C-alpha positions as CSV (number, residue, x, y, z in Angstrom):
1,X,0.1,0.2,0.0
2,X,1.0,3.6,-1.0
3,X,2.1,6.0,1.6
4,X,-0.7,8.3,0.3
5,X,-3.2,5.5,0.9
6,X,-2.6,4.7,4.2
7,X,-2.4,8.6,5.3
8,X,-6.1,9.0,3.6
9,X,-7.0,5.5,5.4
10,X,-6.1,6.9,8.5
11,X,-7.3,10.2,8.2
12,X,-11.0,9.4,7.0
13,X,-11.0,6.8,10.3
14,X,-10.0,9.4,12.6
15,X,-13.2,11.3,12.0
16,X,-14.8,9.9,14.6
17,X,-12.9,10.0,17.4
18,X,-11.8,13.5,16.8
19,X,-15.6,14.1,16.1
20,X,-16.4,12.7,19.4
21,X,-13.4,14.6,21.4
22,X,-14.6,17.5,19.6
23,X,-18.0,17.4,21.0
24,X,-16.7,16.6,24.5
25,X,-14.7,19.5,24.8
26,X,-16.4,21.5,23.4
27,X,-19.4,20.8,26.1
28,X,-16.5,21.0,28.7
29,X,-14.6,24.0,28.0
30,X,-16.5,26.4,25.3
31,X,-20.1,25.9,26.3
32,X,-20.8,30.1,26.1
33,X,-18.8,30.4,23.1
34,X,-20.6,31.1,19.3
35,X,-20.9,28.2,17.5
36,X,-18.6,28.9,14.6
37,X,-15.9,29.5,17.1
38,X,-16.7,26.5,19.1
39,X,-16.3,24.3,16.4
40,X,-12.7,24.9,15.7
41,X,-11.6,25.7,19.1
42,X,-12.8,22.2,20.1
43,X,-11.8,20.2,17.1
44,X,-8.2,22.5,17.5
45,X,-7.8,20.3,20.7
46,X,-9.2,17.6,20.0
47,X,-6.4,17.3,17.5
48,X,-4.0,18.2,20.2
49,X,-5.6,15.3,22.5
50,X,-6.0,13.1,19.7
51,X,-2.3,13.2,18.6
52,X,-1.3,12.8,22.1
53,X,-3.1,9.7,22.4
54,X,-2.3,8.1,19.2
55,X,1.1,8.5,20.0
56,X,0.6,6.7,23.2
57,X,-1.5,3.9,21.7
58,X,1.3,2.9,19.4
59,X,4.1,2.9,21.8
60,X,3.8,-0.7,22.1
61,X,6.1,-0.7,25.0
62,X,9.1,0.4,23.5
63,X,10.0,3.4,25.8
64,X,9.8,7.3,24.6
65,X,11.3,6.2,21.5
66,X,8.5,4.5,20.5
67,X,6.6,7.8,20.6
68,X,5.1,8.3,17.1
69,X,1.8,10.1,16.6
70,X,-0.2,10.2,13.6
71,X,0.2,14.4,12.9
72,X,-0.7,14.5,9.0
73,X,-3.3,11.5,9.2
74,X,-5.5,13.5,12.2
75,X,-5.0,17.0,10.6
76,X,-6.7,15.5,7.1
77,X,-9.6,14.5,9.9
78,X,-9.9,17.6,11.8
79,X,-9.7,19.5,8.3
80,X,-12.8,17.1,7.5
81,X,-15.0,17.2,10.8
82,X,-14.6,21.1,10.6
83,X,-15.7,21.1,7.1
84,X,-18.5,18.8,7.7
85,X,-20.0,20.3,11.2
86,X,-19.7,24.2,9.4
87,X,-21.5,22.7,7.1
88,X,-24.1,21.2,9.2
89,X,-24.4,24.2,11.4
90,X,-24.6,26.5,8.2
91,X,-27.9,24.3,6.9
92,X,-29.5,24.2,10.2
93,X,-29.0,28.4,10.6
């Protein structure tokens, strides 16, 4: 499998966890914020949390040198989540 295919499939697969983390952080930290800013900020916080979780999940007991998060893959996921959520918000309003 080519590298771009792996990045694309991991990016698409990361949409659900980034979406759920984004909803969680939006409800916890950005309650009173305007909706478009809330979507953007919560998705960015979810990106940071997703990178940390993906790096820790892929360590496999190899120590700190085995920390290798999915930067590009989750960046693609975050961009897609922001676009989808902003689109849904625009349709609803």
